[in-house]
C-alpha positions in Angstrom: 264.2 108.7 169.0 263.6 112.5 169.9 261.7 114.8 167.3 261.7 118.6 167.6 258.3 119.9 166.4 258.1 122.8 164.0 255.2 124.6 162.2 256.0 123.2 158.7 256.2 126.6 156.6 259.3 127.3 159.2 261.2 124.3 158.0 263.5 124.7 155.2 266.2 122.3 154.0 269.5 124.5 152.8 271.7 121.8 151.5 271.2 118.1 150.3 267.2 118.3 149.5 267.9 116.5 146.4 269.5 113.6 149.0 265.9 113.2 150.4 263.9 110.5 149.8 259.9 110.7 150.8 258.2 107.2 152.2 254.6 107.2 153.4 255.3 104.4 156.3 251.7 104.0 157.2 248.4 105.9 156.0 248.8 109.2 156.7 251.9 109.7 157.7 255.5 110.5 155.4 259.2 110.2 156.4 261.8 111.7 154.8 265.6 110.2 155.1 268.8 110.7 153.1 268.9 108.1 150.3 272.6 108.0 150.4 272.9 106.9 154.1 269.5 106.1 155.0 269.3 108.6 157.7 265.9 109.3 159.2 265.2 113.4 159.3 261.9 114.2 158.8 258.3 113.2 160.0 254.7 114.8 159.1 251.6 113.2 160.1 248.1 113.9 159.5 247.9 113.3 163.6 249.9 116.6 163.6 248.5 118.6 160.8 250.9 121.4 159.6 253.8 120.1 161.7 257.0 119.1 160.6 259.2 117.3 163.0 263.0 116.7 162.6 265.1 114.6 164.5 267.3 116.1 166.8 270.4 114.4 166.0 270.1 116.6 162.5 270.9 119.6 164.5 274.5 121.2 164.2 273.6 123.8 167.0 271.6 123.1 170.1 267.9 123.3 170.1 266.2 126.1 172.4 263.5 123.7 173.5 263.5 120.9 175.8 261.4 117.3 174.9 257.4 118.2 176.4 255.6 115.0 175.6 256.4 111.4 175.0 253.8 110.7 172.2 254.3 106.8 172.1 255.7 105.9 175.8 253.0 103.3 175.6 255.0 101.4 172.8 258.4 101.9 174.7 260.9 99.0 174.8 260.9 97.2 178.2 264.5 98.3 179.6 263.5 101.8 179.3 263.9 102.8 183.4 260.4 104.2 184.9 260.0 107.9 185.1 261.4 108.4 181.8 257.8 109.6 180.2 257.5 113.2 180.0 
């Protein structure tokens, strides 16, 4: 899954906030998802304080940045092609 990171104050939900549910998936890590369909939407962690990560698929318009890092490549699936790491 591709995430886009922003400074937390830059992230505003303009529609459907009442349908978001937060879950602490591991100590210091909070994920928010849609309670109606289960779609993962937001990620916040003490590993990246003051940042909110939003799933790239949640945007209606293209995002103005390219991926800069692959944070968990050491946990990738075996079929991922070599050279994919950023």
